[in-house]
ZAMARGU-4260 file (C-alpha; in steps of 0.2 Angstrom, whole numbers, plus 5000, padded with zeros to 4 digits):
<rodrens>
0) 5249/4859/4904 | 5263/4846/4902 | 5266/4832/4914 | 5281/4833/4925 | 5294/4820/4920
5) 5296/4813/4938 | 5277/4812/4942 | 5271/4796/4950 | 5256/4787/4943 | 5241/4788/4954
10) 5236/4773/4964 | 5219/4766/4959 | 5208/4762/4974 | 5202/4744/4975 | 5183/4741/4976
15) 5178/4735/4993 | 5170/4718/4994 | 5157/4723/5007 | 5148/4740/5010 | 5149/4747/5027
20) 5136/4756/5037 | 5137/4762/5055 | 5122/4758/5065 | 5126/4767/5081 | 5140/4775/5090
25) 5138/4776/5109 | 5149/4783/5123 | 5152/4770/5137 | 5160/4772/5153 | 5168/4760/5165
30) 5171/4763/5183 | 5189/4759/5189 | 5199/4762/5205 | 5205/4779/5200 | 5188/4785/5192
35) 5179/4783/5176 | 5186/4777/5160 | 5177/4784/5144 | 5177/4774/5128 | 5167/4773/5112
40) 5157/4758/5106 | 5153/4757/5087 | 5140/4745/5079 | 5143/4742/5061 | 5134/4732/5048
45) 5142/4726/5032 | 5135/4717/5016 | 5137/4715/4998 | 5118/4717/4994 | 5118/4699/4986
50) 5114/4688/5001 | 5129/4691/5012 | 5127/4701/5028 | 5136/4703/5045 | 5136/4713/5061
55) 5150/4718/5073 | 5153/4728/5088 | 5170/4737/5092 | 5176/4748/5107 | 5190/4760/5108
60) 5196/4777/5114 | 5193/4784/5097 | 5178/4783/5085 | 5188/4778/5070 | 5197/4764/5079
65) 5181/4757/5086 | 5173/4757/5068 | 5189/4747/5062 | 5187/4734/5076 | 5168/4732/5072
70) 5172/4729/5054 | 5184/4716/5057 | 5172/4707/5069 | 5158/4709/5056 | 5168/4700/5043
75) 5170/4685/5055 | 5151/4684/5058 | 5145/4685/5039 | 5130/4674/5035 | 5122/4669/5019
80) 5103/4674/5017 | 5092/4662/5007 | 5081/4672/4995 | 5067/4668/4983 | 5062/4681/4971
85) 5071/4695/4981 | 5062/4690/4997 | 5063/4677/5011 | 5056/4659/5007 | 5044/4659/5022
90) 5038/4668/5037 | 5049/4667/5053 | 5049/4674/5071 | 5064/4676/5081 | 5069/4682/5099
95) 5085/4689/5107 | 5084/4694/5125 | 5069/4706/5126 | 5068/4709/5107 | 5056/4700/5096
100) 5056/4701/5077 | 5043/4695/5065 | 5047/4694/5046 | 5034/4689/5032 | 5038/4687/5014
105) 5031/4700/5002 | 5027/4700/4983 | 5037/4710/4970 | 5035/4729/4971 | 5031/4729/4990
110) 5048/4736/4996 | 5055/4735/5013 | 5042/4738/5026 | 5053/4738/5042 | 5061/4751/5053
115) 5076/4754/5065 | 5091/4742/5063 | 5081/4728/5054 | 5079/4739/5039 | 5097/4742/5037
120) 5102/4724/5039 | 5089/4719/5026 | 5095/4732/5014 | 5113/4726/5016 | 5108/4708/5013
125) 5099/4712/4997 | 5081/4708/5002 | 5070/4720/4992 | 5052/4714/4997 | 5048/4710/5015
130) 5037/4714/5029 | 5044/4715/5047 | 5037/4720/5064 | 5046/4722/5081 | 5035/4714/5094
135) 5047/4717/5110 | 5060/4729/5115 | 5066/4742/5103 | 5084/4742/5108 | 5095/4744/5092
140) 5108/4731/5096 | 5096/4718/5103 | 5085/4720/5088 | 5099/4719/5076 | 5105/4703/5084
145) 5087/4696/5084 | 5086/4700/5065 | 5103/4691/5062 | 5097/4676/5072 | 5081/4675/5061
150) 5090/4676/5045 | 5102/4663/5050 | 5088/4651/5056 | 5081/4651/5038 | 5093/4637/5034
155) 5088/4626/5049 | 5071/4623/5040 | 5068/4615/5024 | 5064/4627/5010 | 5046/4624/5002
160) 5046/4616/4985 | 5033/4629/4979 | 5045/4643/4983 | 5059/4634/4972 | 5048/4628/4958
165) 5051/4636/4942 | 5035/4639/4932 | 5034/4630/4915 | 5034/4641/4899 | 5017/4640/4890
170) 5018/4634/4872 | 5012/4647/4859 | 4997/4640/4849 | 4996/4647/4832 | 4979/4655/4827
175) 4969/4644/4814 | 4971/4658/4801 | 4990/4657/4800 | 4990/4638/4800 | 4977/4637/4786
180) 4988/4649/4776 | 5004/4639/4779 | 4995/4623/4773 | 4988/4632/4758 | 5005/4638/4753
185) 5012/4620/4755 | 4998/4613/4744 | 5002/4625/4730 | 5020/4621/4729 | 5017/4602/4729
190) 5013/4593/4712 | 4996/4585/4712 | 4996/4566/4708 | 4986/4560/4694 | 4969/4552/4699
195) 4969/4533/4698 | 4955/4523/4690 | 4945/4514/4703 | 4942/4496/4698 | 4925/4489/4703
200) 4927/4472/4711 | 4912/4460/4712 | 4904/4457/4729 | 4910/4439/4733 | 4904/4439/4751
205) 4894/4424/4756 | 4876/4427/4763 | 4874/4426/4781 | 4864/4412/4789 | 4852/4422/4798
210) 4850/4436/4785 | 4833/4437/4777 | 4832/4432/4758 | 4834/4446/4747 | 4820/4448/4734
215) 4826/4450/4716 | 4815/4459/4704 | 4813/4450/4687 | 4813/4461/4672 | 4796/4464/4665
220) 4794/4460/4646 | 4779/4468/4637 | 4772/4459/4622 | 4776/4466/4605 | 4762/4468/4593
225) 4764/4461/4576 | 4765/4474/4562 | 4748/4475/4552 | 4749/4471/4534 | 4736/4477/4522
230) 4729/4464/4509 | 4728/4470/4492 | 4712/4464/4482 | 4712/4463/4463
</rodrens>
């Protein structure tokens, strides 16, 4: 099918810097002089899954408007989460009102062992291995704020040197068989030098004072017998 001559080019959607996830939408009422006023409260979490995360709360008479307000507030409250090998550098405990959260670093492959709003915040922050436990109230908003407070307080303490230390690479040692073969190949390609005649030098060292005299054996001479001559008689 041929294109229309006056067709407009499609607008490409720009990729968002942060991902958005709605944590909770509640109906809240306020009593006024004429009666009750109904509105919606939206709690939104945003993050880039690379260490940045934020939380915001917005209220409006419509759900969509409440979510937009929450997103704009969350962008103003973004924090950077320090991570070491996709986990937090050390154990931390934080409290917000009646909610208490305990977070412990975990080894690679553990995953996110957490629930409720804490799990969503850690996923948006990009923490892939961690252990978390709620020790107080399970109110979602208070627990989310306690988690954000704990992640923000990681910068207040100094990071341990062991967590930031990079392991040194081990040197590869050649097996003895390979090194021997290499040496043999090198010797075969090199010309051998002609052997030099070793000259014997007389021993000119002076005898030591305390040294015992050395006995020299005199050559033994054996007397030679005179040849016998036969006398002829006439």
